[in-house]
Backbone and ligand atoms as CSV (ligand in chain L), in Angstrom:
chain,resi,resn,atom,element,x,y,z
A,1,MET,N,N,159.841,93.300,167.247
A,1,MET,CA,C,160.392,94.277,168.352
A,1,MET,C,C,159.707,95.615,168.204
A,2,PHE,N,N,159.385,96.190,169.388
A,2,PHE,CA,C,158.808,97.491,169.430
A,2,PHE,C,C,159.944,98.527,169.254
A,3,LYS,N,N,159.615,99.649,168.627
A,3,LYS,CA,C,160.621,100.634,168.302
A,3,LYS,C,C,160.201,102.008,168.944
A,4,LEU,N,N,161.170,102.722,169.315
A,4,LEU,CA,C,160.944,104.092,169.812
A,4,LEU,C,C,160.569,105.009,168.581
A,5,PRO,N,N,159.344,105.567,168.601
A,5,PRO,CA,C,158.986,106.423,167.458
A,5,PRO,C,C,159.735,107.730,167.479
A,6,ASP,N,N,160.036,108.227,166.257
A,6,ASP,CA,C,160.655,109.550,166.240
A,6,ASP,C,C,159.653,110.603,166.596
A,7,LEU,N,N,160.107,111.705,167.164
A,7,LEU,CA,C,159.216,112.825,167.422
A,7,LEU,C,C,158.885,113.500,166.086
A,8,PRO,N,N,157.600,114.036,165.895
A,8,PRO,CA,C,157.315,114.692,164.711
A,8,PRO,C,C,157.703,116.199,164.650
A,9,TYR,N,N,158.629,116.548,165.579
A,9,TYR,CA,C,159.165,117.921,165.704
A,9,TYR,C,C,160.474,117.800,166.405
A,10,ALA,N,N,161.244,118.867,166.426
A,10,ALA,CA,C,162.570,118.900,167.054
A,10,ALA,C,C,162.461,118.998,168.594
A,11,TYR,N,N,163.499,118.498,169.282
A,11,TYR,CA,C,163.413,118.612,170.745
A,11,TYR,C,C,163.107,120.039,171.271
A,12,ASN,N,N,163.661,121.030,170.523
A,12,ASN,CA,C,163.485,122.418,171.004
A,12,ASN,C,C,162.253,123.099,170.401
A,13,ALA,N,N,161.434,122.349,169.692
A,13,ALA,CA,C,160.281,122.993,168.951
A,13,ALA,C,C,159.229,123.501,169.864
A,14,LEU,N,N,159.115,122.971,171.117
A,14,LEU,CA,C,157.983,123.407,172.005
A,14,LEU,C,C,158.480,124.502,172.934
A,15,GLU,N,N,159.729,124.917,172.744
A,15,GLU,CA,C,160.176,126.042,173.616
A,15,GLU,C,C,159.315,127.262,173.383
A,16,PRO,N,N,159.090,128.178,174.315
A,16,PRO,CA,C,159.556,128.166,175.645
A,16,PRO,C,C,158.704,127.402,176.660
A,17,TYR,N,N,157.702,126.707,176.100
A,17,TYR,CA,C,156.730,126.074,177.004
A,17,TYR,C,C,157.261,124.793,177.583
A,18,LEU,N,N,157.710,123.857,176.728
A,18,LEU,CA,C,158.392,122.619,177.204
A,18,LEU,C,C,159.813,122.735,176.625
A,19,ASP,N,N,160.795,122.597,177.532
A,19,ASP,CA,C,162.212,122.862,177.180
A,19,ASP,C,C,162.809,121.685,176.533
A,20,ALA,N,N,163.863,121.930,175.717
A,20,ALA,CA,C,164.518,120.965,174.826
A,20,ALA,C,C,165.198,119.879,175.694
A,21,ALA,N,N,165.824,120.234,176.777
A,21,ALA,CA,C,166.501,119.271,177.635
A,21,ALA,C,C,165.503,118.260,178.176
A,22,THR,N,N,164.440,118.733,178.683
A,22,THR,CA,C,163.437,117.782,179.191
A,22,THR,C,C,162.882,116.879,178.137
A,23,MET,N,N,162.627,117.494,176.934
A,23,MET,CA,C,162.043,116.714,175.797
A,23,MET,C,C,163.056,115.623,175.431
A,24,GLU,N,N,164.346,115.952,175.351
A,24,GLU,CA,C,165.359,115.015,174.892
A,24,GLU,C,C,165.545,113.860,175.920
A,25,ILE,N,N,165.525,114.180,177.145
A,25,ILE,CA,C,165.659,113.107,178.195
A,25,ILE,C,C,164.403,112.302,178.242
A,26,HIS,N,N,163.290,112.974,178.143
A,26,HIS,CA,C,161.978,112.258,178.304
A,26,HIS,C,C,161.772,111.265,177.138
A,27,HIS,N,N,162.061,111.742,175.927
A,27,HIS,CA,C,161.941,110.851,174.780
A,27,HIS,C,C,163.070,109.918,174.604
A,28,GLY,N,N,164.297,110.439,174.648
A,28,GLY,CA,C,165.522,109.645,174.374
A,28,GLY,C,C,165.887,108.703,175.408
A,29,LYS,N,N,165.543,108.980,176.657
A,29,LYS,CA,C,165.955,108.077,177.786
A,29,LYS,C,C,164.700,107.438,178.406
A,30,HIS,N,N,163.769,108.210,178.878
A,30,HIS,CA,C,162.565,107.581,179.605
A,30,HIS,C,C,161.780,106.684,178.656
A,31,HIS,N,N,161.274,107.320,177.564
A,31,HIS,CA,C,160.515,106.510,176.661
A,31,HIS,C,C,161.276,105.364,176.003
A,32,ALA,N,N,162.533,105.647,175.676
A,32,ALA,CA,C,163.417,104.575,175.101
A,32,ALA,C,C,163.519,103.399,176.057
A,33,THR,N,N,163.652,103.694,177.327
A,33,THR,CA,C,163.836,102.649,178.252
A,33,THR,C,C,162.528,101.754,178.478
A,34,TYR,N,N,161.359,102.392,178.338
A,34,TYR,CA,C,160.112,101.629,178.354
A,34,TYR,C,C,160.116,100.640,177.174
A,35,VAL,N,N,160.584,101.088,175.966
A,35,VAL,CA,C,160.598,100.202,174.812
A,35,VAL,C,C,161.563,99.107,175.020
A,36,VAL,N,N,162.801,99.375,175.504
A,36,VAL,CA,C,163.769,98.302,175.735
A,36,VAL,C,C,163.232,97.247,176.688
A,37,LYS,N,N,162.669,97.727,177.794
A,37,LYS,CA,C,162.173,96.849,178.877
A,37,LYS,C,C,160.953,96.007,178.390
A,38,LEU,N,N,160.126,96.636,177.521
A,38,LEU,CA,C,158.981,95.877,176.940
A,38,LEU,C,C,159.516,94.797,176.074
A,39,ASN,N,N,160.523,95.092,175.225
A,39,ASN,CA,C,161.108,94.082,174.370
A,39,ASN,C,C,161.746,92.971,175.196
A,40,GLU,N,N,162.379,93.321,176.224
A,40,GLU,CA,C,162.993,92.334,177.122
A,40,GLU,C,C,161.951,91.392,177.674
A,41,ALA,N,N,160.866,91.960,178.192
A,41,ALA,CA,C,159.750,91.166,178.739
A,41,ALA,C,C,159.203,90.255,177.809
A,42,LEU,N,N,159.067,90.637,176.537
A,42,LEU,CA,C,158.439,89.815,175.485
A,42,LEU,C,C,159.394,88.816,174.839
A,43,ALA,N,N,160.676,88.868,175.163
A,43,ALA,CA,C,161.702,88.103,174.526
A,43,ALA,C,C,161.468,86.588,174.666
A,44,ASN,N,N,160.759,86.089,175.668
A,44,ASN,CA,C,160.521,84.748,175.886
A,44,ASN,C,C,159.114,84.398,175.421
A,45,GLN,N,N,158.421,85.378,174.969
A,45,GLN,CA,C,157.033,85.114,174.430
A,45,GLN,C,C,156.938,85.786,172.931
A,46,PRO,N,N,157.787,85.298,172.091
A,46,PRO,CA,C,158.001,86.087,170.846
A,46,PRO,C,C,156.717,86.230,170.001
A,47,GLU,N,N,155.706,85.251,170.290
A,47,GLU,CA,C,154.437,85.343,169.528
A,47,GLU,C,C,153.662,86.656,169.833
A,48,LEU,N,N,154.033,87.206,171.010
A,48,LEU,CA,C,153.373,88.492,171.371
A,48,LEU,C,C,153.888,89.701,170.563
A,49,PHE,N,N,155.016,89.524,169.899
A,49,PHE,CA,C,155.496,90.635,169.040
A,49,PHE,C,C,154.645,90.851,167.821
A,50,ASN,N,N,153.772,89.790,167.597
A,50,ASN,CA,C,152.842,90.031,166.391
A,50,ASN,C,C,151.680,90.897,166.778
A,51,LYS,N,N,151.509,91.189,168.003
A,51,LYS,CA,C,150.443,92.076,168.395
A,51,LYS,C,C,150.886,93.557,168.362
A,52,THR,N,N,149.898,94.422,168.220
A,52,THR,CA,C,150.199,95.865,168.286
A,52,THR,C,C,150.240,96.204,169.735
A,53,ILE,N,N,150.817,97.390,170.115
A,53,ILE,CA,C,150.874,97.754,171.513
A,53,ILE,C,C,149.480,97.973,172.047
A,54,GLU,N,N,148.551,98.462,171.175
A,54,GLU,CA,C,147.188,98.646,171.593
A,54,GLU,C,C,146.532,97.306,171.990
A,55,GLU,N,N,146.832,96.252,171.207
A,55,GLU,CA,C,146.260,94.974,171.517
A,55,GLU,C,C,146.762,94.407,172.813
A,56,LEU,N,N,148.041,94.587,173.029
A,56,LEU,CA,C,148.629,94.124,174.330
A,56,LEU,C,C,147.973,94.827,175.487
A,57,ILE,N,N,147.866,96.146,175.440
A,57,ILE,CA,C,147.307,96.906,176.529
A,57,ILE,C,C,145.796,96.650,176.766
A,58,LEU,N,N,145.100,96.432,175.623
A,58,LEU,CA,C,143.672,96.143,175.701
A,58,LEU,C,C,143.374,94.808,176.335
A,59,ASN,N,N,144.301,93.901,176.198
A,59,ASN,CA,C,144.039,92.455,176.624
A,59,ASN,C,C,145.180,92.010,177.600
A,60,LEU,N,N,145.470,92.869,178.625
A,60,LEU,CA,C,146.487,92.501,179.507
A,60,LEU,C,C,146.258,91.136,180.162
A,61,ASN,N,N,144.966,90.790,180.371
A,61,ASN,CA,C,144.648,89.471,181.002
A,61,ASN,C,C,145.057,88.270,180.116
A,62,SER,N,N,145.289,88.535,178.840
A,62,SER,CA,C,145.711,87.385,178.014
A,62,SER,C,C,147.244,87.248,177.932
A,63,VAL,N,N,147.931,88.217,178.496
A,63,VAL,CA,C,149.408,88.206,178.617
A,63,VAL,C,C,149.815,87.267,179.706
A,64,PRO,N,N,150.707,86.375,179.547
A,64,PRO,CA,C,151.146,85.359,180.660
A,64,PRO,C,C,151.450,86.219,181.925
A,65,GLU,N,N,151.037,85.619,183.031
A,65,GLU,CA,C,151.049,86.261,184.272
A,65,GLU,C,C,152.478,86.713,184.630
A,66,LYS,N,N,153.462,85.938,184.293
A,66,LYS,CA,C,154.852,86.259,184.728
A,66,LYS,C,C,155.417,87.485,184.036
A,67,ILE,N,N,154.831,87.913,182.916
A,67,ILE,CA,C,155.314,89.177,182.345
A,67,ILE,C,C,154.263,90.234,182.285
A,68,ARG,N,N,153.095,89.982,182.954
A,68,ARG,CA,C,151.933,90.906,182.751
A,68,ARG,C,C,152.271,92.255,183.405
A,69,SER,N,N,152.844,92.294,184.548
A,69,SER,CA,C,153.120,93.599,185.194
A,69,SER,C,C,154.233,94.374,184.292
A,70,ALA,N,N,155.161,93.630,183.752
A,70,ALA,CA,C,156.173,94.290,182.880
A,70,ALA,C,C,155.463,94.883,181.685
A,71,VAL,N,N,154.542,94.158,181.085
A,71,VAL,CA,C,153.866,94.687,179.886
A,71,VAL,C,C,152.963,95.855,180.305
A,72,ARG,N,N,152.235,95.704,181.430
A,72,ARG,CA,C,151.492,96.852,181.940
A,72,ARG,C,C,152.263,98.077,182.117
A,73,ASN,N,N,153.435,97.958,182.770
A,73,ASN,CA,C,154.183,99.157,183.059
A,73,ASN,C,C,154.965,99.714,181.847
A,74,HIS,N,N,155.788,98.802,181.210
A,74,HIS,CA,C,156.657,99.225,180.140
A,74,HIS,C,C,155.811,99.417,178.810
A,75,GLY,N,N,154.901,98.453,178.595
A,75,GLY,CA,C,153.999,98.589,177.404
A,75,GLY,C,C,153.173,99.784,177.507
A,76,GLY,N,N,152.570,99.996,178.737
A,76,GLY,CA,C,151.851,101.148,179.026
A,76,GLY,C,C,152.689,102.440,178.797
A,77,GLY,N,N,153.921,102.390,179.294
A,77,GLY,CA,C,154.718,103.559,179.148
A,77,GLY,C,C,155.015,103.871,177.629
A,78,HIS,N,N,155.256,102.839,176.895
A,78,HIS,CA,C,155.394,103.024,175.476
A,78,HIS,C,C,154.197,103.571,174.784
A,79,TYR,N,N,153.079,103.007,174.984
A,79,TYR,CA,C,151.830,103.426,174.454
A,79,TYR,C,C,151.472,104.882,174.818
A,80,ASN,N,N,151.505,105.153,176.130
A,80,ASN,CA,C,151.108,106.485,176.658
A,80,ASN,C,C,151.998,107.557,176.099
A,81,HIS,N,N,153.353,107.317,176.069
A,81,HIS,CA,C,154.249,108.380,175.588
A,81,HIS,C,C,154.153,108.514,174.114
A,82,SER,N,N,153.871,107.496,173.381
A,82,SER,CA,C,153.629,107.637,171.934
A,82,SER,C,C,152.478,108.544,171.650
A,83,LEU,N,N,151.405,108.450,172.459
A,83,LEU,CA,C,150.270,109.324,172.305
A,83,LEU,C,C,150.572,110.688,172.744
A,84,PHE,N,N,151.384,110.831,173.821
A,84,PHE,CA,C,151.725,112.163,174.388
A,84,PHE,C,C,152.464,112.963,173.393
A,85,TRP,N,N,153.449,112.414,172.688
A,85,TRP,CA,C,154.269,113.206,171.737
A,85,TRP,C,C,153.387,113.748,170.604
A,86,LEU,N,N,152.376,112.937,170.128
A,86,LEU,CA,C,151.525,113.347,169.078
A,86,LEU,C,C,150.509,114.346,169.541
A,87,SER,N,N,150.263,114.378,170.852
A,87,SER,CA,C,149.303,115.326,171.451
A,87,SER,C,C,149.851,116.691,171.581
A,88,LEU,N,N,151.162,116.907,171.208
A,88,LEU,CA,C,151.841,118.172,171.271
A,88,LEU,C,C,152.216,118.698,169.914
A,89,SER,N,N,152.284,119.997,169.751
A,89,SER,CA,C,152.665,120.561,168.511
A,89,SER,C,C,153.100,122.004,168.664
A,90,PRO,N,N,154.222,122.404,167.964
A,90,PRO,CA,C,154.582,123.803,167.932
A,90,PRO,C,C,153.629,124.760,167.257
A,91,VAL,N,N,152.677,124.159,166.441
A,91,VAL,CA,C,151.767,124.889,165.663
A,91,VAL,C,C,150.506,125.058,166.450
A,92,LYS,N,N,150.146,126.270,166.713
A,92,LYS,CA,C,148.992,126.629,167.557
A,92,LYS,C,C,147.664,126.092,166.924
A,93,SER,N,N,146.799,125.556,167.753
A,93,SER,CA,C,145.514,125.063,167.252
A,93,SER,C,C,144.433,125.266,168.292
A,94,GLU,N,N,143.169,125.129,167.938
A,94,GLU,CA,C,142.066,125.240,168.897
A,94,GLU,C,C,141.093,124.158,168.530
A,95,PRO,N,N,140.382,123.693,169.544
A,95,PRO,CA,C,139.320,122.693,169.227
A,95,PRO,C,C,138.224,123.337,168.372
A,96,ALA,N,N,137.653,122.505,167.464
A,96,ALA,CA,C,136.633,123.031,166.547
A,96,ALA,C,C,135.655,121.895,166.179
A,97,GLY,N,N,134.657,122.225,165.468
A,97,GLY,CA,C,133.781,121.242,164.897
A,97,GLY,C,C,133.201,120.282,165.942
A,98,GLU,N,N,133.102,118.982,165.568
A,98,GLU,CA,C,132.541,117.968,166.421
A,98,GLU,C,C,133.184,117.937,167.841
A,99,LEU,N,N,134.591,118.064,167.860
A,99,LEU,CA,C,135.218,118.026,169.122
A,99,LEU,C,C,134.703,119.144,170.019
A,100,MET,N,N,134.609,120.327,169.507
A,100,MET,CA,C,134.120,121.541,170.286
A,100,MET,C,C,132.687,121.266,170.737
A,101,ASP,N,N,131.906,120.699,169.842
A,101,ASP,CA,C,130.494,120.427,170.239
A,101,ASP,C,C,130.432,119.495,171.411
A,102,LEU,N,N,131.215,118.374,171.351
A,102,LEU,CA,C,131.207,117.409,172.424
A,102,LEU,C,C,131.763,118.002,173.699
A,103,LEU,N,N,132.810,118.808,173.628
A,103,LEU,CA,C,133.362,119.416,174.879
A,103,LEU,C,C,132.315,120.366,175.445
A,104,ASN,N,N,131.548,121.055,174.633
A,104,ASN,CA,C,130.467,121.947,175.184
A,104,ASN,C,C,129.323,121.120,175.789
A,105,ARG,N,N,129.058,120.006,175.125
A,105,ARG,CA,C,127.939,119.216,175.532
A,105,ARG,C,C,128.275,118.502,176.868
A,106,ASP,N,N,129.535,117.980,177.001
A,106,ASP,CA,C,129.799,117.183,178.236
A,106,ASP,C,C,130.569,117.973,179.389
A,107,PHE,N,N,131.041,119.216,179.041
A,107,PHE,CA,C,131.656,120.010,180.044
A,107,PHE,C,C,131.142,121.461,180.128
A,108,SER,N,N,130.090,121.704,179.453
A,108,SER,CA,C,129.428,123.066,179.344
A,108,SER,C,C,130.210,124.059,178.496
A,109,SER,N,N,131.554,124.059,178.672
A,109,SER,CA,C,132.352,124.978,177.874
A,109,SER,C,C,133.863,124.510,177.832
A,110,LEU,N,N,134.571,125.048,176.842
A,110,LEU,CA,C,135.940,124.690,176.812
A,110,LEU,C,C,136.691,125.093,178.098
A,111,GLU,N,N,136.373,126.277,178.591
A,111,GLU,CA,C,136.996,126.749,179.874
A,111,GLU,C,C,136.725,125.738,181.007
A,112,ASN,N,N,135.489,125.308,181.123
A,112,ASN,CA,C,135.115,124.320,182.187
A,112,ASN,C,C,135.937,123.003,181.987
A,113,PHE,N,N,136.007,122.586,180.764
A,113,PHE,CA,C,136.789,121.373,180.513
A,113,PHE,C,C,138.194,121.511,180.915
A,114,LYS,N,N,138.844,122.678,180.505
A,114,LYS,CA,C,140.228,122.902,180.878
A,114,LYS,C,C,140.434,123.004,182.391
A,115,GLY,N,N,139.442,123.608,183.011
A,115,GLY,CA,C,139.539,123.708,184.470
A,115,GLY,C,C,139.440,122.335,185.108
A,116,GLN,N,N,138.511,121.558,184.693
A,116,GLN,CA,C,138.343,120.200,185.209
A,116,GLN,C,C,139.633,119.286,184.953
A,117,PHE,N,N,140.159,119.466,183.726
A,117,PHE,CA,C,141.391,118.699,183.389
A,117,PHE,C,C,142.571,119.099,184.229
A,118,THR,N,N,142.746,120.407,184.320
A,118,THR,CA,C,143.838,120.957,185.146
A,118,THR,C,C,143.724,120.510,186.616
A,119,LYS,N,N,142.514,120.668,187.146
A,119,LYS,CA,C,142.356,120.253,188.597
A,119,LYS,C,C,142.700,118.784,188.763
A,120,ALA,N,N,142.283,117.953,187.762
A,120,ALA,CA,C,142.604,116.470,187.895
A,120,ALA,C,C,144.052,116.305,187.829
A,121,ALA,N,N,144.773,117.043,186.935
A,121,ALA,CA,C,146.226,116.879,186.733
A,121,ALA,C,C,147.008,117.237,188.018
A,122,LEU,N,N,146.502,118.374,188.716
A,122,LEU,CA,C,147.172,118.845,189.868
A,122,LEU,C,C,146.865,117.891,191.054
A,123,GLY,N,N,145.830,117.091,191.017
A,123,GLY,CA,C,145.418,116.176,192.021
A,123,GLY,C,C,146.006,114.742,191.977
A,124,VAL,N,N,146.739,114.509,190.826
A,124,VAL,CA,C,147.323,113.182,190.685
A,124,VAL,C,C,148.443,113.122,191.805
A,125,PHE,N,N,148.236,112.099,192.724
A,125,PHE,CA,C,149.249,111.901,193.782
A,125,PHE,C,C,150.339,110.947,193.290
A,126,GLY,N,N,151.568,111.387,193.369
A,126,GLY,CA,C,152.647,110.518,192.863
A,126,GLY,C,C,152.661,110.551,191.315
A,127,SER,N,N,153.026,109.476,190.708
A,127,SER,CA,C,153.252,109.425,189.297
A,127,SER,C,C,151.960,108.989,188.569
A,128,GLY,N,N,151.671,109.684,187.468
A,128,GLY,CA,C,150.493,109.274,186.720
A,128,GLY,C,C,150.178,110.120,185.575
A,129,TRP,N,N,149.048,110.021,185.035
A,129,TRP,CA,C,148.573,110.658,183.864
A,129,TRP,C,C,147.163,111.262,184.000
A,130,THR,N,N,146.855,112.269,183.248
A,130,THR,CA,C,145.490,112.830,183.177
A,130,THR,C,C,145.050,112.694,181.733
A,131,TRP,N,N,143.758,112.335,181.559
A,131,TRP,CA,C,143.302,111.968,180.225
A,131,TRP,C,C,142.006,112.653,179.910
A,132,LEU,N,N,141.804,112.971,178.625
A,132,LEU,CA,C,140.397,113.164,178.097
A,132,LEU,C,C,140.102,111.875,177.284
A,133,VAL,N,N,139.029,111.239,177.722
A,133,VAL,CA,C,138.646,109.945,177.052
A,133,VAL,C,C,137.235,110.005,176.555
A,134,LYS,N,N,136.927,109.050,175.700
A,134,LYS,CA,C,135.562,108.861,175.232
A,134,LYS,C,C,135.162,107.431,175.653
A,135,ASP,N,N,133.964,107.376,176.239
A,135,ASP,CA,C,133.532,106.059,176.728
A,135,ASP,C,C,132.787,105.332,175.574
A,136,GLN,N,N,132.236,104.145,175.931
A,136,GLN,CA,C,131.479,103.344,174.930
A,136,GLN,C,C,130.245,104.041,174.430
A,137,ALA,N,N,129.647,104.884,175.237
A,137,ALA,CA,C,128.402,105.645,174.955
A,137,ALA,C,C,128.752,106.968,174.275
A,138,ASN,N,N,129.999,107.127,173.904
A,138,ASN,CA,C,130.445,108.390,173.116
A,138,ASN,C,C,130.487,109.659,174.009
A,139,LYS,N,N,130.497,109.400,175.338
A,139,LYS,CA,C,130.581,110.535,176.280
A,139,LYS,C,C,132.043,110.818,176.551
A,140,LEU,N,N,132.368,112.176,176.644
A,140,LEU,CA,C,133.737,112.575,176.989
A,140,LEU,C,C,133.842,112.686,178.518
A,141,MET,N,N,134.992,112.274,179.009
A,141,MET,CA,C,135.239,112.319,180.436
A,141,MET,C,C,136.726,112.594,180.738
A,142,VAL,N,N,136.996,113.274,181.838
A,142,VAL,CA,C,138.357,113.425,182.325
A,142,VAL,C,C,138.627,112.339,183.364
A,143,ILE,N,N,139.713,111.603,183.179
A,143,ILE,CA,C,140.053,110.626,184.178
A,143,ILE,C,C,141.627,110.739,184.506
A,144,THR,N,N,142.062,110.120,185.579
A,144,THR,CA,C,143.497,110.038,185.786
A,144,THR,C,C,143.867,108.570,185.951
A,145,THR,N,N,145.066,108.161,185.623
A,145,THR,CA,C,145.560,106.838,185.841
A,145,THR,C,C,146.893,106.937,186.648
A,146,ALA,N,N,147.171,105.873,187.428
A,146,ALA,CA,C,148.387,105.758,188.121
A,146,ALA,C,C,149.510,105.165,187.348
A,147,ASN,N,N,150.700,105.510,187.624
A,147,ASN,CA,C,151.864,104.924,186.975
A,147,ASN,C,C,151.809,104.994,185.468
A,148,GLN,N,N,151.887,103.881,184.756
A,148,GLN,CA,C,151.731,103.901,183.272
A,148,GLN,C,C,150.403,103.205,182.915
A,149,ASP,N,N,149.454,103.129,183.741
A,149,ASP,CA,C,148.215,102.466,183.392
A,149,ASP,C,C,147.535,103.318,182.220
A,150,SER,N,N,146.812,102.651,181.346
A,150,SER,CA,C,146.249,103.268,180.207
A,150,SER,C,C,144.713,103.125,180.213
A,151,PRO,N,N,143.975,104.148,179.779
A,151,PRO,CA,C,142.513,104.014,179.715
A,151,PRO,C,C,142.036,102.934,178.800
A,152,LEU,N,N,142.951,102.557,177.872
A,152,LEU,CA,C,142.555,101.394,177.008
A,152,LEU,C,C,142.130,100.236,177.840
A,153,SER,N,N,142.823,99.986,178.891
A,153,SER,CA,C,142.603,98.781,179.748
A,153,SER,C,C,141.243,98.870,180.411
A,154,GLN,N,N,140.593,100.077,180.385
A,154,GLN,CA,C,139.281,100.301,180.932
A,154,GLN,C,C,138.172,100.480,179.873
A,155,ASP,N,N,138.558,100.036,178.627
A,155,ASP,CA,C,137.707,100.178,177.475
A,155,ASP,C,C,137.304,101.592,177.189
A,156,LEU,N,N,138.186,102.554,177.438
A,156,LEU,CA,C,138.019,103.981,177.253
A,156,LEU,C,C,138.971,104.329,176.130
A,157,LYS,N,N,138.518,105.234,175.146
A,157,LYS,CA,C,139.380,105.590,174.119
A,157,LYS,C,C,140.054,106.912,174.501
A,158,PRO,N,N,141.394,106.915,174.525
A,158,PRO,CA,C,142.133,108.120,174.878
A,158,PRO,C,C,142.097,109.103,173.706
A,159,LEU,N,N,141.791,110.321,174.035
A,159,LEU,CA,C,141.838,111.515,173.063
A,159,LEU,C,C,142.979,112.484,173.262
A,160,LEU,N,N,143.231,112.647,174.559
A,160,LEU,CA,C,144.341,113.632,174.972
A,160,LEU,C,C,144.979,113.182,176.321
A,161,CYS,N,N,146.225,113.274,176.425
A,161,CYS,CA,C,146.847,112.824,177.647
A,161,CYS,C,C,147.957,113.822,178.088
A,162,LEU,N,N,148.051,113.870,179.445
A,162,LEU,CA,C,149.116,114.749,180.003
A,162,LEU,C,C,149.905,113.904,181.025
A,163,ASP,N,N,151.203,113.824,180.790
A,163,ASP,CA,C,152.145,113.143,181.676
A,163,ASP,C,C,152.412,114.020,182.928
A,164,VAL,N,N,152.072,113.533,184.079
A,164,VAL,CA,C,152.393,114.402,185.283
A,164,VAL,C,C,153.426,113.678,186.143
A,165,TRP,N,N,154.123,112.710,185.580
A,165,TRP,CA,C,155.315,112.150,186.369
A,165,TRP,C,C,156.284,113.318,186.496
A,166,GLU,N,N,157.091,113.318,187.567
A,166,GLU,CA,C,157.948,114.437,187.775
A,166,GLU,C,C,159.044,114.514,186.610
A,167,HIS,N,N,159.380,113.384,186.041
A,167,HIS,CA,C,160.393,113.421,184.944
A,167,HIS,C,C,159.892,114.274,183.747
A,168,ALA,N,N,158.577,114.534,183.685
A,168,ALA,CA,C,158.024,115.310,182.591
A,168,ALA,C,C,158.252,116.776,182.771
A,169,TYR,N,N,158.505,117.220,183.982
A,169,TYR,CA,C,158.612,118.681,184.176
A,169,TYR,C,C,159.630,119.139,185.223
A,170,TYR,N,N,160.307,118.207,185.940
A,170,TYR,CA,C,161.078,118.703,187.101
A,170,TYR,C,C,162.288,119.574,186.719
A,171,LEU,N,N,162.938,119.255,185.596
A,171,LEU,CA,C,164.113,119.903,185.224
A,171,LEU,C,C,163.847,121.405,185.041
A,172,LYS,N,N,162.719,121.830,184.426
A,172,LYS,CA,C,162.394,123.179,184.171
A,172,LYS,C,C,161.503,123.803,185.256
A,173,PHE,N,N,160.612,123.012,185.804
A,173,PHE,CA,C,159.562,123.584,186.681
A,173,PHE,C,C,159.750,123.184,188.098
A,174,GLN,N,N,160.711,122.289,188.382
A,174,GLN,CA,C,160.850,121.717,189.695
A,174,GLN,C,C,159.489,121.245,190.352
A,175,ASN,N,N,159.171,121.785,191.453
A,175,ASN,CA,C,157.888,121.396,192.098
A,175,ASN,C,C,156.648,122.036,191.543
A,176,ARG,N,N,156.791,122.955,190.643
A,176,ARG,CA,C,155.658,123.821,190.169
A,176,ARG,C,C,154.852,123.148,189.079
A,177,ARG,N,N,154.139,122.171,189.420
A,177,ARG,CA,C,153.315,121.361,188.522
A,177,ARG,C,C,152.278,122.268,187.830
A,178,THR,N,N,151.771,123.238,188.594
A,178,THR,CA,C,150.764,124.133,188.029
A,178,THR,C,C,151.351,124.846,186.828
A,179,ASP,N,N,152.591,125.374,186.949
A,179,ASP,CA,C,153.227,126.133,185.874
A,179,ASP,C,C,153.418,125.210,184.617
A,180,TYR,N,N,153.769,123.986,184.864
A,180,TYR,CA,C,153.970,122.958,183.772
A,180,TYR,C,C,152.623,122.771,183.072
A,181,VAL,N,N,151.555,122.508,183.791
A,181,VAL,CA,C,150.307,122.295,183.228
A,181,VAL,C,C,149.787,123.516,182.371
A,182,THR,N,N,150.060,124.724,182.939
A,182,THR,CA,C,149.661,125.955,182.238
A,182,THR,C,C,150.453,126.044,180.925
A,183,ALA,N,N,151.755,125.763,180.946
A,183,ALA,CA,C,152.578,125.849,179.743
A,183,ALA,C,C,152.125,124.789,178.752
A,184,TRP,N,N,151.851,123.677,179.211
A,184,TRP,CA,C,151.439,122.435,178.399
A,184,TRP,C,C,150.150,122.839,177.501
A,185,TRP,N,N,149.235,123.516,178.118
A,185,TRP,CA,C,148.006,123.924,177.331
A,185,TRP,C,C,148.346,124.716,176.068
A,186,SER,N,N,149.476,125.450,176.118
A,186,SER,CA,C,149.880,126.238,174.944
A,186,SER,C,C,150.395,125.378,173.744
A,187,VAL,N,N,150.736,124.135,174.035
A,187,VAL,CA,C,151.240,123.272,172.925
A,187,VAL,C,C,150.463,122.015,172.650
A,188,VAL,N,N,149.159,122.068,173.116
A,188,VAL,CA,C,148.280,120.914,172.792
A,188,VAL,C,C,147.994,120.907,171.312
A,189,ASN,N,N,148.068,119.734,170.754
A,189,ASN,CA,C,147.741,119.520,169.340
A,189,ASN,C,C,146.280,119.186,169.228
A,190,TRP,N,N,145.395,120.160,169.071
A,190,TRP,CA,C,143.928,119.911,169.013
A,190,TRP,C,C,143.558,119.201,167.759
A,191,LEU,N,N,144.329,119.341,166.714
A,191,LEU,CA,C,143.980,118.688,165.459
A,191,LEU,C,C,144.106,117.152,165.668
A,192,GLU,N,N,145.147,116.766,166.395
A,192,GLU,CA,C,145.385,115.360,166.707
A,192,GLU,C,C,144.184,114.811,167.624
A,193,VAL,N,N,143.819,115.645,168.527
A,193,VAL,CA,C,142.655,115.201,169.389
A,193,VAL,C,C,141.402,114.933,168.547
A,194,ALA,N,N,141.185,115.926,167.659
A,194,ALA,CA,C,140.001,115.758,166.796
A,194,ALA,C,C,140.126,114.526,165.902
A,195,LYS,N,N,141.330,114.258,165.442
A,195,LYS,CA,C,141.564,113.089,164.583
A,195,LYS,C,C,141.241,111.816,165.338
A,196,ARG,N,N,141.658,111.766,166.579
A,196,ARG,CA,C,141.384,110.555,167.408
A,196,ARG,C,C,139.915,110.421,167.710
A,197,LEU,N,N,139.219,111.530,167.847
A,197,LEU,CA,C,137.714,111.480,168.073
A,197,LEU,C,C,137.042,110.788,166.976
A,198,SER,N,N,137.483,111.103,165.771
A,198,SER,CA,C,136.798,110.490,164.601
A,198,SER,C,C,137.508,109.233,164.202
L,1,MN,MN,MN,156.942,110.328,180.892
C-alpha cells in the first residue's frame, strides 16, 4: 500500500508565505485522498503494489487499461505532491554550484529562469503544474503539465515543481495566483533541487 508521507516541517513552518490552513488541507486532505484512491485503484492488481510510484508513473502504458487513468491521476497526484513538499523549506537557500551553472547556461540568468517559470505558472489554464526539468541531453527546461500529469511520463526528470491548482492557494490568495507564485519563491528548497540534479 502507498502511504501519505509526513511533511519534513510543521504545517505553519512556511508562514507567512504559505499559510498553515492551506498546508494542512492540502497535505492532510488533498494529498491523502490521492493516496487512498491510488490504493483503491490498485486493490484488484495487488502485484502493482511491488512497484514504486516512480515506476508506475514512468510506465503508465504497462498499467492495465481499466485502472490506467486512476493511476495517472491519483498516482500522479501522490508523486507530484510528494515532490512538492520536499521542494519547500522554511530555511532560506539559493541555487549554487552546478545547479547555478546550468541555470545560467540554459536560461542566461537566475532572474530569467524565474521570469520564465513564473510566466509559465501564470499561464497554466485550469488545474496543473509548472516544472523545472532536465531532459535526456542534460538540458534544463521549464514545462507545464495539466491535471496531475508528471514529467516522468515524458522521460523528463523533475527538479522543481509548483502546484497551481486552486486548492494550493485559494484559501489565502483567492484569485491572486501571481501573489501565490511570488510568495512561493521565498520558500523554495534549492538544496533539494540541487540534490535531484545530481
Ligand atoms: Mn495540490
